VOSE-957571 format. One record per residue (C-alpha): residue number from 0; x negated, y negated, z negated; residue in three letters. Coordinates in Angstrom, 2 decimals, padded with zeros to 5 digits. Layout:
BEGIN
{NUM,{X,Y,Z},'Ala'}
...
***
This chain:
BEGIN
{0,{-027.92,034.07,-019.64},'Unk'}
{1,{-029.49,031.23,-017.63},'Unk'}
{2,{-028.70,031.33,-013.89},'Unk'}
{3,{-032.31,031.72,-012.80},'Unk'}
{4,{-032.74,034.70,-015.08},'Unk'}
{5,{-029.42,036.15,-013.90},'Unk'}
{6,{-030.49,035.84,-010.27},'Unk'}
{7,{-033.85,037.47,-010.97},'Unk'}
{8,{-032.40,040.41,-012.87},'Unk'}
{9,{-032.05,043.38,-010.56},'Unk'}
{10,{-029.72,046.33,-010.89},'Unk'}
{11,{-030.83,049.18,-013.15},'Unk'}
{12,{-028.55,051.80,-011.66},'Unk'}
{13,{-026.60,052.52,-008.51},'Unk'}
{14,{-023.01,051.98,-009.55},'Unk'}
{15,{-019.98,050.04,-008.33},'Unk'}
{16,{-020.49,047.57,-011.17},'Unk'}
{17,{-024.11,046.95,-010.13},'Unk'}
{18,{-023.08,046.42,-006.52},'Unk'}
{19,{-020.39,043.94,-007.59},'Unk'}
{20,{-022.97,042.04,-009.67},'Unk'}
{21,{-025.34,041.78,-006.69},'Unk'}
{22,{-022.49,040.61,-004.44},'Unk'}
{23,{-021.61,037.96,-007.04},'Unk'}
{24,{-025.20,036.69,-006.82},'Unk'}
{25,{-025.02,036.51,-003.02},'Unk'}
{26,{-021.72,034.64,-003.20},'Unk'}
{27,{-023.20,032.19,-005.72},'Unk'}
{28,{-026.23,031.51,-003.51},'Unk'}
{29,{-024.10,031.16,-000.38},'Unk'}
{30,{-021.85,028.76,-002.27},'Unk'}
{31,{-024.92,026.60,-002.85},'Unk'}
{32,{-025.83,026.90,000.87},'Unk'}
{33,{-029.11,028.58,-000.09},'Unk'}
{34,{-029.00,030.51,003.18},'Unk'}
{35,{-029.38,027.20,005.04},'Unk'}
{36,{-032.61,026.14,003.35},'Unk'}
{37,{-035.35,025.15,005.75},'Unk'}
{38,{-038.25,027.28,004.60},'Unk'}
{39,{-040.55,025.87,007.27},'Unk'}
{40,{-041.42,023.06,004.86},'Unk'}
{41,{-043.16,025.59,002.61},'Unk'}
{42,{-046.85,026.27,003.08},'Unk'}
{43,{-047.64,029.41,005.08},'Unk'}
{44,{-049.29,031.01,002.04},'Unk'}
{45,{-046.14,030.50,-000.02},'Unk'}
{46,{-043.92,031.99,002.70},'Unk'}
{47,{-046.22,035.02,002.93},'Unk'}
{48,{-046.11,035.45,-000.85},'Unk'}
{49,{-042.30,035.24,-000.92},'Unk'}
{50,{-042.05,037.72,001.96},'Unk'}
{51,{-044.32,040.12,000.06},'Unk'}
{52,{-042.23,039.80,-003.09},'Unk'}
{53,{-039.04,040.43,-001.12},'Unk'}
{54,{-040.56,043.42,000.66},'Unk'}
{55,{-041.82,044.91,-002.63},'Unk'}
{56,{-038.45,044.45,-004.33},'Unk'}
{57,{-036.68,046.01,-001.36},'Unk'}
{58,{-039.07,048.96,-001.39},'Unk'}
{59,{-038.50,049.45,-005.13},'Unk'}
{60,{-034.75,049.39,-004.63},'Unk'}
{61,{-035.00,051.89,-001.79},'Unk'}
{62,{-037.30,054.26,-003.64},'Unk'}
{63,{-034.39,055.55,-005.71},'Unk'}
{64,{-031.93,055.75,-002.84},'Unk'}
{65,{-030.28,059.05,-002.09},'Unk'}
{66,{-028.35,060.19,001.00},'Unk'}
{67,{-025.13,059.74,-000.98},'Unk'}
{68,{-025.97,056.08,-001.65},'Unk'}
{69,{-023.59,055.03,001.09},'Unk'}
{70,{-024.18,051.90,003.16},'Unk'}
{71,{-026.50,050.46,000.49},'Unk'}
{72,{-028.97,053.31,000.73},'Unk'}
{73,{-032.18,052.86,002.66},'Unk'}
{74,{-032.90,055.05,005.63},'Unk'}
***
């Protein structure tokens, strides 16, 4: 599977395997220093769009959270 597709594919269930896969993605991005990107060079409209996408994806992930979801659940 191409990396971009792998990064865009979200978990389909709350399981230890899914959590490990998401951690692997974070480690990959941190290894590329993606967390150090200067996003101020992006147009304001683009930053707003990306923030909306991130917020929507976070809300979707949290919608299925249960109290037993542990530290990854949303409160």
